[in-house]
C-alpha positions as CSV (number, residue, x, y, z in Angstrom):
1,M,0.0,0.0,0.0
2,K,1.3,3.4,-1.0
3,N,1.1,6.5,1.2
4,R,-1.0,9.2,-0.7
5,T,0.0,12.3,1.3
6,D,2.0,13.6,-1.7
7,Q,-1.1,14.6,-3.7
8,P,-2.6,17.1,-1.2
9,L,0.9,18.6,-0.8
10,V,1.2,19.1,-4.5
11,A,-2.3,20.8,-4.6
12,L,-1.4,23.0,-1.7
13,G,1.9,24.0,-3.4
14,L,0.2,24.9,-6.7
15,L,-2.4,27.0,-4.8
16,S,0.3,28.9,-3.0
17,L,2.1,29.6,-6.2
18,A,-1.1,30.8,-7.9
19,L,-1.7,33.3,-5.0
20,M,1.8,34.6,-5.1
21,V,1.6,35.3,-8.9
22,A,-1.8,36.9,-8.6
23,T,-0.7,39.3,-5.8
24,C,2.8,40.3,-7.1
25,K,2.9,43.5,-9.1
26,G,5.7,45.1,-10.9
27,D,6.5,48.8,-11.2
28,Q,3.7,51.0,-12.5
29,G,4.1,52.1,-16.1
30,S,3.7,55.6,-17.4
31,T,0.1,56.9,-17.8
32,G,-1.3,57.9,-21.1
33,P,-2.3,61.4,-22.2
34,M,-5.4,63.1,-20.8
35,G,-8.6,62.4,-22.7
36,D,-10.9,65.0,-24.2
37,P,-13.1,66.9,-21.7
38,G,-16.7,65.6,-21.2
39,A,-19.9,67.5,-21.9
40,T,-20.8,70.4,-19.6
41,G,-23.3,69.5,-16.9
42,P,-26.6,71.3,-16.2
43,T,-26.5,74.7,-14.3
44,G,-27.2,74.3,-10.6
45,P,-29.9,76.2,-8.8
46,T,-29.4,79.8,-7.8
47,G,-28.1,80.2,-4.3
48,P,-29.6,82.5,-1.7
49,A,-28.9,86.2,-1.7
50,S,-26.4,87.6,0.8
51,S,-27.0,85.5,3.9
52,S,-24.8,87.3,6.4
53,G,-23.2,90.6,7.2
54,F,-22.5,92.8,10.2
55,D,-21.9,96.3,11.5
56,E,-20.6,97.4,14.8
57,Q,-19.7,100.5,16.9
58,T,-17.2,100.4,19.8
59,V,-16.7,103.2,22.3
60,T,-13.8,103.0,24.7
61,T,-14.5,106.1,26.8
62,F,-16.5,106.5,30.0
63,T,-20.0,108.0,29.8
64,T,-21.6,109.3,32.9
65,L,-25.2,108.1,33.2
66,T,-28.1,110.3,34.2
67,T,-31.8,109.6,34.9
68,A,-32.5,110.4,31.2
69,T,-32.1,107.3,29.1
70,T,-29.3,108.1,26.7
71,N,-28.1,106.6,23.4
72,I,-24.7,105.0,24.2
73,A,-24.1,103.4,20.8
74,S,-26.0,102.8,17.6
75,V,-25.7,101.0,14.3
76,T,-27.9,101.6,11.2
77,V,-28.2,98.6,8.8
78,V,-30.1,97.7,5.6
79,A,-31.4,94.2,5.4
80,P,-30.2,92.6,2.1
81,T,-33.2,90.2,2.2
82,S,-35.9,89.3,4.7
83,G,-34.3,87.7,7.7
84,F,-33.0,88.5,11.1
85,F,-30.4,90.8,12.8
86,I,-28.7,89.3,15.9
87,V,-27.9,92.3,18.0
88,T,-25.5,92.2,20.9
89,G,-24.6,95.1,23.2
90,N,-21.9,94.8,25.9
91,G,-19.7,96.8,28.1
92,V,-19.1,97.6,31.8
93,L,-21.4,99.3,34.2
94,Y,-19.6,101.2,37.0
95,G,-21.7,102.1,40.0
96,N,-20.3,104.9,42.2
97,N,-22.0,103.7,45.3
98,T,-22.4,105.7,48.5
99,S,-23.2,103.6,51.6
100,G,-26.8,104.1,52.6
101,T,-27.9,104.8,48.9
102,R,-29.1,102.1,46.5
103,T,-27.3,102.3,43.1
104,L,-29.3,101.0,40.1
105,L,-27.8,101.3,36.6
106,R,-29.6,99.9,33.5
107,A,-28.6,99.2,29.9
108,F,-31.1,98.4,27.1
109,L,-31.2,97.1,23.5
110,T,-33.9,98.9,21.4
111,T,-34.9,100.3,18.0
112,S,-36.1,103.6,19.6
113,S,-33.6,106.4,20.1
114,G,-33.4,107.1,23.9
115,G,-35.8,104.2,24.4
116,Q,-36.2,101.6,27.2
117,D,-37.1,98.0,26.3
118,F,-37.6,96.1,29.6
119,N,-37.7,92.8,27.6
120,N,-34.1,93.5,26.6
121,L,-32.2,95.0,29.5
122,T,-29.5,94.3,32.0
123,F,-28.7,96.1,35.2
124,Q,-26.3,96.6,38.1
125,D,-28.1,96.8,41.4
126,I,-25.9,97.7,44.4
127,P,-27.8,97.6,47.7
128,A,-27.8,100.6,50.1
129,T,-26.0,98.3,52.7
130,A,-22.9,98.0,50.4
131,P,-19.9,100.0,51.4
132,T,-19.0,103.2,49.6
133,G,-16.9,102.5,46.5
134,L,-16.7,101.9,42.7
135,Y,-18.3,98.6,41.6
136,G,-17.7,97.4,38.0
137,S,-20.1,94.8,36.4
138,P,-19.4,93.5,32.8
139,F,-22.6,92.9,30.8
140,S,-23.8,91.5,27.6
141,I,-27.3,91.6,26.1
142,T,-28.4,89.8,22.9
143,R,-31.7,89.9,21.0
144,V,-32.9,88.7,17.6
145,F,-34.9,91.3,15.5
146,S,-36.9,90.2,12.5
147,V,-36.5,92.5,9.4
148,T,-37.9,92.7,5.8
149,A,-35.8,92.9,2.6
150,G,-34.5,96.4,2.0
151,S,-35.6,97.8,5.4
152,T,-33.3,100.3,7.2
153,T,-33.1,99.8,10.9
154,T,-31.2,101.6,13.6
155,F,-30.4,99.6,16.7
156,Y,-29.5,101.4,20.0
157,L,-27.7,100.5,23.2
158,T,-29.2,102.9,25.7
159,A,-28.5,103.3,29.4
160,D,-29.6,105.3,32.4
161,V,-29.3,105.5,36.2
162,A,-32.5,104.7,38.1
163,S,-30.9,105.6,41.4
164,G,-27.5,106.5,42.7
165,A,-24.7,107.4,40.3
166,G,-22.7,105.6,37.7
167,Q,-21.0,105.3,34.3
168,I,-20.9,103.0,31.4
169,A,-17.6,102.2,29.6
170,R,-15.9,100.0,26.9
171,H,-19.2,99.4,25.3
172,N,-19.8,97.8,21.9
173,L,-22.9,97.2,19.8
174,T,-22.9,94.6,17.0
175,A,-25.6,93.7,14.5
176,I,-25.2,90.5,12.4
177,F,-27.6,89.6,9.6
178,V,-28.7,86.1,8.9
179,N,-31.5,85.2,6.4
180,T,-32.8,82.0,8.1
181,R,-33.6,80.8,11.5
182,L,-33.0,77.1,12.5
């Protein structure tokens, strides 16, 4: 009787040789010249009109506040399309507090010159029990205003002192246009 293990080994060797030949590659040859350009595709849809833009005003001086609401900064913008202006006002309120007197300073975002918008305000409230001194409070107010195409709008950062004494400084007003809301 003859041992037949030689046949499976021959088959395994041939299979290994076939795999080696199939996976071995030589150096890549040079590529041929570029072909002619294809036909021009269809024109895509028109994109939206200007979808963003901004304007800003920065004031670095101190402004003494009074009981009359005062325009601290303003920006006037024209809406390129219907959309929204995101308006942010920021700065520092400085209360000159005297012990025994409440100090209340307010800042507003509005579209009215000298206006107060109690839905868009921030304030510094120093109680009468606080010691005499200068108290600084950084602030930031942001509001979204809806606008129509071509409309001109002036946004104001206004401020006043409801009681006590104080100033506003290093204030900035920025209006950024976007044409859609998420």
